[in-house]
TORRO-526721 format. One line per field, with one value per residue (C-alpha): x, y, z. Coordinates in nm, 3 decimals. Example, Ala and Ser with C-alpha at 12.3 -4.5 7.8 and 13.67 -1.06 7.14 Angstrom:
// residues 2
c1 1.230 / 1.367
c2 -0.450 / -0.106
c3 0.780 / 0.714
//
This chain:
// residues 315
c1 3.654 / 3.308 / 3.182 / 3.029 / 2.603 / 2.519 / 2.760 / 2.627 / 2.297 / 2.315 / 2.409 / 2.111 / 1.933 / 1.764 / 1.512 / 1.411 / 1.329 / 1.081 / 0.887 / 0.881 / 0.866 / 0.958 / 0.833 / 1.092 / 1.426 / 1.597 / 1.993 / 2.212 / 2.560 / 2.545 / 2.807 / 2.870 / 3.038 / 3.111 / 3.438 / 3.687 / 3.586 / 3.203 / 3.152 / 3.127 / 3.337 / 3.164 / 2.797 / 2.938 / 3.044 / 2.703 / 2.492 / 2.736 / 2.735 / 3.091 / 3.434 / 3.504 / 3.703 / 3.881 / 3.822 / 4.054 / 3.945 / 4.196 / 4.052 / 4.168 / 4.195 / 3.972 / 4.258 / 4.026 / 3.705 / 3.595 / 3.299 / 3.039 / 2.784 / 2.411 / 2.215 / 1.842 / 1.648 / 1.471 / 1.753 / 2.110 / 2.319 / 2.629 / 2.783 / 3.101 / 3.351 / 3.479 / 3.802 / 3.674 / 3.690 / 3.983 / 4.192 / 4.512 / 4.834 / 4.972 / 4.928 / 4.815 / 4.509 / 4.431 / 4.413 / 4.216 / 3.943 / 3.916 / 3.756 / 3.513 / 3.472 / 3.395 / 3.107 / 2.961 / 2.936 / 2.797 / 2.562 / 2.211 / 2.121 / 2.415 / 2.428 / 2.573 / 2.721 / 2.784 / 2.791 / 2.661 / 3.032 / 3.088 / 3.194 / 3.392 / 3.202 / 3.244 / 3.424 / 3.205 / 3.223 / 3.144 / 2.853 / 2.720 / 2.762 / 2.540 / 2.267 / 2.224 / 2.259 / 1.978 / 1.972 / 1.797 / 2.024 / 1.989 / 2.141 / 2.248 / 2.379 / 2.570 / 2.698 / 2.366 / 2.347 / 2.612 / 2.387 / 2.329 / 1.928 / 1.659 / 1.697 / 2.067 / 1.975 / 1.657 / 1.896 / 2.128 / 1.868 / 1.717 / 2.073 / 2.080 / 1.710 / 1.850 / 2.194 / 2.059 / 1.686 / 1.692 / 1.828 / 1.596 / 1.702 / 1.817 / 1.958 / 2.160 / 2.392 / 2.609 / 2.839 / 2.533 / 2.334 / 2.052 / 1.843 / 2.059 / 1.747 / 1.581 / 1.849 / 1.887 / 1.446 / 1.481 / 1.763 / 1.476 / 1.231 / 1.454 / 1.663 / 1.615 / 1.508 / 1.742 / 1.968 / 2.249 / 2.587 / 2.783 / 2.720 / 2.514 / 2.707 / 2.974 / 3.109 / 3.308 / 3.489 / 3.797 / 4.064 / 4.232 / 4.572 / 4.341 / 4.197 / 4.568 / 4.743 / 4.445 / 4.424 / 4.783 / 4.782 / 4.450 / 4.707 / 4.973 / 4.722 / 4.615 / 4.992 / 5.127 / 5.098 / 5.163 / 5.244 / 5.364 / 5.074 / 4.975 / 5.352 / 5.284 / 5.139 / 5.119 / 5.226 / 5.174 / 5.437 / 5.330 / 5.018 / 5.011 / 4.663 / 4.660 / 4.391 / 4.452 / 4.736 / 4.786 / 5.102 / 5.163 / 5.473 / 5.422 / 5.592 / 5.538 / 5.687 / 5.727 / 5.886 / 6.186 / 6.461 / 6.367 / 5.999 / 6.148 / 6.317 / 6.026 / 5.758 / 6.052 / 6.111 / 6.325 / 6.450 / 6.217 / 5.911 / 5.683 / 5.615 / 5.639 / 5.285 / 5.123 / 5.197 / 5.055 / 4.742 / 4.715 / 4.726 / 4.448 / 4.222 / 4.317 / 4.255 / 3.941 / 3.823 / 3.960 / 3.860 / 4.228 / 4.619 / 4.790 / 5.141 / 5.265 / 5.593 / 5.640 / 5.932 / 5.972 / 6.116 / 6.189 / 6.064 / 6.092 / 5.836 / 5.629 / 5.241 / 5.379 / 5.541 / 5.250 / 5.460 / 5.453 / 5.116 / 5.015 / 5.207 / 4.995 / 4.691 / 4.577 / 4.546
c2 6.126 / 5.902 / 5.562 / 5.349 / 5.376 / 5.064 / 5.117 / 5.490 / 5.384 / 5.178 / 5.458 / 5.312 / 5.639 / 5.672 / 5.420 / 5.752 / 5.919 / 5.633 / 5.767 / 6.133 / 6.201 / 6.607 / 6.724 / 7.000 / 6.903 / 7.052 / 7.062 / 7.255 / 7.240 / 7.097 / 7.140 / 7.008 / 7.250 / 7.162 / 7.138 / 6.861 / 6.532 / 6.538 / 6.278 / 6.519 / 6.250 / 5.957 / 6.121 / 6.276 / 5.891 / 5.759 / 6.022 / 5.960 / 5.606 / 5.563 / 5.658 / 5.975 / 6.153 / 5.997 / 5.867 / 5.808 / 5.855 / 6.149 / 6.512 / 6.775 / 6.451 / 6.680 / 6.941 / 7.004 / 7.059 / 6.743 / 6.708 / 6.396 / 6.437 / 6.229 / 6.173 / 6.078 / 6.130 / 6.485 / 6.623 / 6.620 / 6.734 / 6.826 / 6.768 / 6.910 / 6.736 / 7.040 / 7.054 / 7.106 / 7.466 / 7.550 / 7.864 / 7.862 / 7.737 / 7.761 / 7.884 / 7.536 / 7.557 / 7.900 / 7.793 / 7.467 / 7.781 / 7.943 / 7.618 / 7.636 / 8.056 / 7.945 / 7.689 / 7.927 / 8.090 / 7.928 / 7.666 / 7.601 / 7.417 / 7.425 / 7.090 / 7.187 / 6.917 / 6.865 / 6.558 / 6.444 / 6.515 / 6.866 / 7.024 / 7.276 / 7.564 / 7.658 / 7.977 / 8.199 / 8.426 / 8.074 / 8.033 / 8.437 / 8.288 / 7.997 / 8.214 / 8.457 / 8.226 / 8.334 / 7.897 / 7.620 / 7.491 / 7.177 / 7.106 / 6.772 / 6.583 / 6.304 / 6.023 / 5.903 / 5.560 / 5.632 / 5.815 / 5.704 / 5.873 / 6.026 / 6.354 / 6.386 / 6.390 / 6.612 / 6.867 / 6.881 / 6.926 / 7.198 / 7.368 / 7.407 / 7.548 / 7.840 / 7.868 / 7.838 / 7.950 / 7.913 / 7.556 / 7.261 / 7.015 / 6.613 / 6.335 / 6.068 / 5.823 / 5.866 / 5.546 / 5.316 / 5.539 / 5.613 / 5.875 / 5.959 / 5.833 / 6.149 / 6.397 / 6.247 / 6.318 / 6.661 / 6.781 / 6.624 / 6.895 / 7.172 / 7.168 / 7.438 / 7.371 / 7.408 / 7.214 / 6.940 / 7.138 / 6.818 / 6.500 / 6.254 / 6.037 / 6.189 / 6.126 / 6.402 / 6.722 / 6.529 / 6.306 / 5.997 / 6.119 / 6.307 / 5.950 / 5.793 / 6.015 / 6.045 / 5.705 / 5.652 / 5.991 / 5.787 / 5.495 / 5.775 / 5.839 / 5.584 / 5.394 / 5.712 / 5.892 / 6.262 / 6.570 / 6.344 / 6.252 / 6.614 / 6.676 / 6.472 / 6.599 / 6.302 / 6.413 / 6.158 / 6.173 / 5.897 / 5.760 / 5.549 / 5.264 / 4.972 / 4.707 / 4.534 / 4.738 / 5.059 / 5.156 / 5.431 / 5.624 / 5.864 / 6.097 / 6.138 / 6.464 / 6.571 / 6.890 / 6.702 / 6.453 / 6.257 / 6.216 / 6.069 / 5.831 / 5.720 / 5.706 / 5.442 / 5.278 / 4.995 / 4.837 / 5.026 / 4.779 / 5.116 / 5.256 / 4.879 / 4.862 / 5.176 / 5.067 / 4.780 / 4.864 / 5.228 / 4.916 / 4.676 / 5.000 / 5.154 / 4.758 / 4.757 / 5.081 / 5.092 / 4.722 / 4.674 / 4.543 / 4.826 / 4.849 / 5.115 / 5.268 / 5.510 / 5.783 / 5.964 / 6.322 / 6.626 / 6.935 / 7.131 / 7.440 / 7.363 / 7.405 / 7.768 / 7.824 / 7.974 / 7.906 / 7.507 / 7.494 / 7.606 / 7.312 / 7.110 / 7.224 / 7.499 / 7.787
c3 -0.179 / -0.339 / -0.249 / -0.511 / -0.538 / -0.348 / -0.038 / -0.014 / -0.024 / 0.293 / 0.529 / 0.784 / 0.844 / 0.456 / 0.511 / 0.690 / 0.423 / 0.363 / 0.641 / 0.615 / 0.229 / 0.122 / -0.191 / -0.238 / -0.216 / 0.098 / 0.138 / 0.439 / 0.637 / 0.975 / 1.158 / 1.529 / 1.735 / 2.124 / 2.347 / 2.347 / 2.420 / 2.415 / 2.171 / 1.799 / 1.622 / 1.745 / 1.668 / 1.318 / 1.187 / 1.368 / 1.106 / 0.811 / 0.862 / 0.768 / 0.981 / 0.844 / 1.212 / 1.424 / 1.735 / 2.114 / 2.411 / 2.435 / 2.363 / 2.069 / 1.863 / 1.572 / 1.410 / 1.139 / 0.998 / 0.821 / 0.643 / 0.564 / 0.339 / 0.366 / 0.050 / -0.021 / -0.299 / -0.196 / 0.043 / 0.069 / 0.460 / 0.468 / 0.814 / 1.023 / 1.222 / 1.383 / 1.691 / 2.021 / 2.087 / 2.350 / 2.480 / 2.242 / 2.380 / 1.952 / 1.627 / 1.589 / 1.836 / 1.698 / 1.328 / 1.493 / 1.612 / 1.266 / 1.173 / 1.439 / 1.357 / 0.949 / 1.063 / 1.303 / 1.011 / 0.691 / 0.943 / 0.811 / 1.141 / 1.473 / 1.657 / 2.026 / 2.163 / 2.561 / 2.771 / 3.132 / 3.217 / 3.101 / 3.402 / 3.185 / 2.979 / 2.644 / 2.594 / 2.636 / 2.268 / 2.142 / 2.358 / 2.269 / 1.876 / 1.964 / 2.208 / 1.943 / 1.619 / 1.368 / 1.271 / 1.425 / 1.724 / 1.876 / 2.162 / 2.214 / 2.603 / 2.471 / 2.725 / 2.891 / 2.871 / 3.207 / 3.405 / 3.722 / 3.780 / 3.556 / 3.806 / 3.730 / 3.417 / 3.466 / 3.587 / 3.369 / 3.088 / 3.309 / 3.347 / 2.929 / 2.913 / 3.085 / 2.950 / 2.571 / 2.600 / 2.191 / 2.170 / 2.138 / 2.344 / 2.242 / 2.495 / 2.341 / 2.363 / 1.975 / 2.081 / 2.162 / 1.850 / 2.106 / 1.963 / 1.714 / 1.457 / 1.635 / 1.565 / 1.164 / 1.157 / 1.331 / 1.088 / 0.793 / 0.953 / 0.958 / 0.680 / 0.456 / 0.091 / -0.167 / -0.425 / -0.308 / -0.314 / -0.369 / -0.691 / -0.429 / -0.461 / -0.289 / 0.074 / 0.170 / 0.064 / 0.216 / -0.047 / 0.006 / 0.150 / 0.403 / 0.533 / 0.545 / 0.753 / 0.973 / 1.027 / 1.090 / 1.368 / 1.476 / 1.611 / 1.725 / 1.935 / 2.043 / 2.152 / 2.325 / 2.582 / 2.764 / 2.479 / 2.265 / 2.022 / 2.017 / 1.859 / 1.583 / 1.244 / 0.970 / 0.541 / 0.263 / 0.059 / -0.160 / -0.302 / -0.559 / -0.630 / -0.918 / -0.908 / -0.600 / -0.412 / -0.265 / -0.245 / -0.020 / 0.185 / 0.483 / 0.676 / 1.071 / 1.184 / 1.546 / 1.759 / 1.906 / 1.817 / 2.178 / 2.038 / 1.718 / 1.946 / 2.170 / 1.816 / 1.658 / 1.989 / 2.079 / 1.742 / 1.566 / 1.731 / 1.803 / 1.424 / 1.343 / 1.556 / 1.422 / 1.098 / 1.117 / 1.268 / 1.031 / 0.714 / 0.875 / 0.928 / 0.528 / 0.422 / 0.526 / 0.398 / 0.094 / 0.025 / -0.071 / 0.018 / 0.157 / 0.144 / 0.438 / 0.466 / 0.754 / 0.796 / 1.128 / 1.037 / 1.310 / 1.255 / 1.523 / 1.705 / 1.353 / 1.539 / 1.619 / 1.265 / 1.036 / 0.730 / 0.815 / 0.952 / 0.572 / 0.450 / 0.641 / 0.543 / 0.881 / 0.737
//
């Protein structure tokens, strides 16, 4: 998907290129790895300067590997937001962890993200791959705006210095965008030389329909509780765009008939709310009027069926 050139050049970090000019072109994949809910998607959006990944307070929000591209005259950074590292319960989780594995393999820089609250260690095999990485690792300690004392932060930093001695540690607040410019500057310094991988005006490798489905799924995550959001998949069946309006038909799949009733709500009130919220965000994203139709269907046990997962883009 592409933004117009003037909008693209508005990315707030591009001014740093003027402060740190480079003679040779640099490019590379900068992949964000970490446990669920440590702020990976918030950081991705801050670094890219656009809302590429959906953000909610719930864990396991990101299911795919989502790329966001930032280009300057002498560089191109291809960021990847990845699913939070977890122990798989379904084939869906196994597919999500494959995205993490791929991101560890093709990274030119790894952003290993944690936060001041994280008390569960990241999966040991993933941690070992990060510790033995042959590419630079920036270990980012997020949410320091919520730190109580300097001593607490010092203890956390010392813990990670021992745990991942090959990493360079930066503390930040992705939500407040504190020290995100420092992360960007450091990435520019350690990025390898190379030609761009994508056209300079490209924002992401994902199509428009992906962001439509993710926007709808974000609203479901925000409006429903317990298992419901995690049992949902959204497929855009129709995306028709003309000069003034985009007409969208999307299908929301759930695992059980009882979940379908909850998604729809009394007299269709709940699904109507999701549609209104999605339309508002999509109109801001595309800059056009949006007409959206949502339909709810049952697809039993789709999270544990390899063929269905392939259909939904997880294989």
